[in-house]
C-alpha positions in Angstrom: -9.7 22.8 -2.0 -7.0 22.5 0.2 -4.4 19.5 -0.1 -2.2 18.6 3.0 1.5 16.4 1.9 2.7 14.2 4.8 6.3 13.1 5.0 7.1 14.8 2.1 10.4 13.2 0.2 12.9 14.3 -2.4 10.7 13.3 -5.6 7.3 12.4 -3.5 5.1 12.8 -0.1 4.2 9.7 1.6 0.3 10.4 1.7 -1.5 13.1 0.1 -5.0 14.3 1.4 -7.1 16.5 -1.1 -10.8 16.5 -1.8 -11.5 14.2 1.3 -9.0 11.5 -0.1 -6.2 10.0 0.6 -3.6 8.9 -1.6 -0.4 6.9 -0.5 2.7 6.9 -2.6 3.6 3.1 -3.8 5.0 1.7 -0.2 7.4 -1.3 -0.3 8.9 -2.9 2.5 11.8 -1.8 4.9 13.8 -5.5 4.7 13.9 -6.9 1.1 15.0 -9.9 2.4 12.2 -11.1 3.8 9.3 -13.3 1.2 6.5 -11.9 -0.3 4.3 -12.5 2.6 6.2 -10.6 5.2 7.1 -7.8 2.8 3.6 -7.6 2.2 2.7 -7.4 6.0 5.1 -4.6 6.2 3.9 -2.5 3.5 0.3 -2.9 5.1 1.6 -2.0 8.6 3.3 1.2 7.2 0.0 1.8 5.1 -1.7 2.0 8.1 0.7 4.1 9.6 0.0 6.9 6.8 -3.2 6.9 6.6 -4.0 7.3 10.2 -1.4 10.4 9.7 -4.2 11.7 7.6 -6.8 10.3 10.0 -8.4 7.2 8.3 -7.8 3.8 8.2 -7.9 0.6 6.1 -11.3 0.3 6.8 -12.1 3.3 4.7 -9.6 2.2 1.3 -11.5 2.6 -1.9 -9.2 0.9 -4.0 -5.5 -0.6 -4.0 -3.0 -1.2 -6.5 -0.7 -3.6 -5.8 2.4 -4.5 -8.1 4.2 -7.6 -7.9 7.6 -8.8 -10.3 6.1 -12.2 -10.8 2.5 -12.6 -11.0 3.2 -16.4 -9.2 3.8 -13.9 -6.0 0.2 -12.8 -6.3 -0.8 -16.4 -3.5 2.0 -15.5 -1.3 0.6 -11.7 -1.0 -2.7 -12.6 -0.3 -1.8 -14.5 2.8 -0.4 -10.8 4.2 -3.7 -9.2 2.4 -6.1 -11.7 4.0 -4.9 -11.2 7.4 -5.2 -7.6 7.3 -8.2 -7.3 5.7 -9.8 -9.8 7.9 -12.2 -10.1 4.9 -14.0 -6.9 5.9 -14.4 -3.6 4.0 -12.6 -5.2 0.8 -11.7 -2.2 -1.7 -11.5 -2.6 -5.6 -8.1 -3.9 -6.1 -5.6 -4.9 -8.9 -2.8 -6.7 -8.9 -0.2 -5.8 -11.7 3.0 -7.8 -12.9 6.0 -5.4 -13.5 9.5 -4.3 -13.0 9.9 -2.9 -9.8 12.5 -0.4 -8.6 14.8 -3.4 -6.9 15.0 -7.4 -7.5 14.8 -8.0 -4.0 11.8 -5.6 -3.7 8.3 -8.5 -4.2 5.8 -6.3 -3.5 4.1 -2.6 -4.0 1.4 -1.2 -3.1 -0.7 2.0 -3.0 -4.3 2.8 -1.9 -6.7 5.5 -2.2 -9.3 6.2 0.9 -11.6 8.5 2.2 -10.7 10.5 5.2 
């Protein structure tokens, strides 16, 4: 099985293809001064970009793992999520409360999609 890594960084690759599947790293927003809805919109736009690098798109996402530092942020995150998905091709999903890498990071999302 061949493996293709896109946009490698010091400790991870942003997206990896293998076995017909595409995996993103945990993606966070660029602008941490924004609220959770806008941070989520930034994250989802980046996921769109990364999936396109691997030749796929959000309609082929199998699963999504979402981390928020306070589960009460889930409703705000879901506003952007629902706009992004349009209620179609919904993946299996988990939303987990977890301490994130910095206090201003309000959401982190990783997805797995088919090629």
